[in-house]
N, C-alpha and C positions, 0 to 999 in steps of 0.2 A: 261596728267593724273594729276589731281590737288588734293593736300591734303588740305582740308578745316578745319579739326579738327583731331588732333591725336586720334588714336583709331577707326577712321572710314575709310572705303574703299576709295581709290582714285576715283575721278569722271571724266569721259570724259568731257572735257570742250573746247569750242572754245575761244581762246584768240587772241588779236592783235599780229601780227608778231613783234618781238622786234626789236628795233633799236639799233645799237651798239653806245656806247659812243666814245669819242675821241680816247681812246687807246684800244678799244675793237674790236672784230670781231664777225660778226654774222655767225653761222654755221648751215648748213642744216644737221640735224642729220640723220646718217644712222643707227646706232646701239648704244645702251646704256646698259651696263652690269648692273645686279642686285646685290647689295652688302648687306651684313648684316647690315651695317650702315644704309641703307635704311630702313630696318625693325626697327631699333632703333628709327629712326625719326617718322615713321608711327605709331609705338606703343606707342610713348610718352616717351620713355626712354632717349632720348636726349631732353633736355628742351629748350623751347622758340625758336622754328623755326620761320622763317618768314612765316606768313600766310596771304592769301592762298599761297601755295608753290608747285612748280613743283620740285619733287625730282629727284635724279639720278646724279651720278658723275663719270661715267666711259663712257664718250661720245666720239664717233668717227663720224666724218662728214667732210664735205668740207666747206671751207670758201666761203661765198656767198657775203659778204659785209664787208668792213673795215671802221673803224672810221677815222677821218681826220688826226690823228697822229699815226695811227696803220699802221706800214710799215714792221713788222716782217714777215708777211705772205702775199701771193698774193691770189686773188680770184681763186678758184679752187684747192688751196692746201689742202691736207688731214691732219687733225690735231686731236689731242686728248686732252680732258679736264679732269683733276683729281679733287680730293677732295679739295685740297688747291687752292682757287680761288683769293685770295688777301691778301697782308700784307702791313704794313705801310712802311717797309724798313728803318726805322729810330730808332726803339727801340733797346735795347741792344741785345735781342735775334737775330734780323735780322742782326745786325752789326757784330755779332759773328758767323754768318753762321748757326744759328739755327732758321731760319724763321718758322719752324714747331711749335715753341712755342710762336710766336708772340701773345700778348694779344689782339691785334686789328684785328687778322686774320679773314677772312670771307671765308666760305666754300660753294662749289658748292653743290646744292641740299639741302641746309640747311639755310643759309642766303642769298644765290644767287639762282635764279631759275636754275634748272638743265636740264637733258637730257631725261626725260620721256616726250618728245614733239617732234614736227616736226622741231623746230628752238630753238637755244639757243644762248646767247651771253656770251662772256668770255673775260677777260683781256688778251691781247695778250702775256703778259709776263708769264702767267701761262698756256700756251698751249704748246704741244709738237708735233713735227713732228712724224708721224707714220712710223716705219721702213718698208722698202720695204719687200714684201713677206708675210706680214700679212693681210689677208682679213679683212674687217671691224669687222665681228663677232668674229674672233679670237684675234684681237687687243684690243677690248674693255675691256676684263678682266684684261689685263696688267696694266690698269690705276689706279687701286686701290688694288685689290687682289694681283697683281704682285708687285706693288710699295711698299705697306706696308709690304708684305711678304719679299721683298728684304731688306728693312730697318731692319726688325727684324733679318733676317739672318746675316746682317752685325754685329749686336749687339752680336751675339754668338762667335765673334772672330774667332779663327782658330779651333774650335771644330771639331773633326773628327766624333764622334758618336752623331748624332743629332736626337732628338725625336721631332715629329710633333704631337701635340694633336689637333684633329678636322681636318679630311682630306677632306676639301671642296675646294672652289675656290682658296684661297691663297695657301694652302698646295700643291695642285696638280701642281701648277707652280713652287713653291719653291723647291719641292722635286727634280724636274728636274735640277734647278739650283745648288742645293747642290750636287747632283750626279756628275754633270759636274765639280765641284770644287774638286772632289775627297773624299767627305765626305760620310759616311755610314748613311742611313736614316732608322729610326724606326718610323713607322706610327701607330698612335692610333686613332681608330674610335669609334663610338657609339657601345656599347656592342652588340655583335651578328651580326654586319653589315658585313657579309662576302663578299658582293659585293664590298663595299668600300675598304675593305682589299685587295681584288684581284686587284682592280683598282690601289691601291698604289704600289703593287708589279709590275705591268706592267710599272709604271713610275720610277722603279729603287729602290724602298724600299727593303732593305734586310730582314726586318722583319715587319710584320703587325699584329696588334691584337687589342683587345678592350681596351678602356681607363681604365678599371678596372684590366687589366693585368700588370704584371711587365715585363719589357723588359728582354731578355736573358742575358744581360750584363749592366753594369753601362753606363749611358750616360754622355757625356761631356757637353751637353747643350740641352735645350728643348725650343721649341716655342709653346705657347698655343694660337691657333687660335679660339677655341670654347669659347663663352662668359660664361664660367662656372667657377665661383670662386673656386668651390671644387676641380678643377683640379690643383690648385696651390700647395697644400701640396703633391698631388700625384706626380707631376713632380719634386718637391724638393726631395722627397724620391728616385726618379729614377736617379738623377744626382749624379755624383761623387764629391768628395771634390774639391773645386775650380770651379765647374761648374756654369752655369748661366741659369736661367729660365726667358724667355722673354714673357710678356703678350702683345699680338699683337693687341687686340681689343680696340676700343674706348669706349666700355661699357662692363662691366662684372658683373655678379651677386656677391654678397658679398663673400669675402674669409673667410672661417671658421678659427677659431683659430687653431694653430698647435704648437707642441713643438719646442722649440728653437734648439733642437739637430738636426732637419732636415735642418735647416738653417746654423748652425754652420759648421766649416770647410771651411770658406771663400766662401760658396755659395753665389751667387748674385741673387736677385729677382728684375727685373725692368720692366717698361712698355715702349712701343713705342707709341709716339703721332704723328699722321698725317704724313706728308712727306715733304721733301724739293725738289726744283727744281733739285738740284744736284742728289738726289736719282733717280728722273725720267730720267735724262740724262744718268746716269750710267746704270740703269736697262734696258732702251730701247736700249742701245748699246749692252748690254749683251745678251738680249733675242734672237736675231737672231744667235748668236755664239753657243748657247747651242745645237740646237735651242729649245727654250721652245714652246711647242705645247699645246694650250688651248683646252680642251674639253668642248663644249658648248651645252646647250639645249635652243632652241630658243622659244620665245613667241611674237606674235604681240603686238604692243604698247597697243591696247585696252585690252589685257589680263594681264596687269601689276599686277593686284590684284591676279590673279591665280599664277603668277610667285612668287610674295612675299609669298603667302601661301605654295607653294611647297618648297621654301627655309626655311621657318619657320618650316616646317614639316620634313626637312632633306631628301627631295625627289629629290634633285638636284645632279647629279654626274658631278663634274667639276663646271662650271659656268652657270648661267642663263643669257640670253642676250635678250633684247628687240629689235625687228626689226621695223624700221620705213619706211613705204612705201614712 
């Protein structure tokens, strides 16, 4: 499914089977989860993608061929491919363990062809073994919604009362991890979305309501998964002094001005950018221990545009996943 011009639907296209480079592996794609970042690329909100482009960065499949210097995985191994696809390894960010901030980084489904296809190639260093016990469909959402959510959760420190704004793919996984860690989860959904609120409760949320509602008590931290800048002052008002508000998305609408008093009191507002391989290793080790269960709605590869429309319209409970025959 090829993006030829942002703002236009993806097009079913036959392309040559890709050949892996010296340190790459070729993967026979089994499933690829649909991410809000895919929407930002397709809708032109993330600028200058490689064109034409195969999007998709939550890939699960089996290694079919390895490059001449690729020895990390064997043919037949099941692997996952995330958003972070390559870094230079030499800049100050990489050397400090902050490869997610590498200025030269390249991203799967953005500058590198991704997983809305039968085959994909990936740098072996940026692939992860898939934990046993996770079928392909349930594993795919872990690779971005799970990883970015986990990095965001880490940024909340030891916050006990945790608010999650936007209860979609990331939040439905991270709520489970947070409850496992002994935190209390407060879920905020679209106004009036009682189905999503009940879904949050089934995953351990102690309170669920609309994003226009105030929680019954102050929060220690909040993570904003919805790409809505207007939620920033809402979340700041909900957190106690010393609390943190984490913006988890790669793109967000403009944040409106707000009075300094809702930031004062040593509240912290921060963003989370991309992920590191360490995040992936830690989260994929944690997921089976919780265990995190992903709720998925499947679409065949050829219906990728329909899946994106459903995500855009808020009609996905949990995660959307493309299946590749």
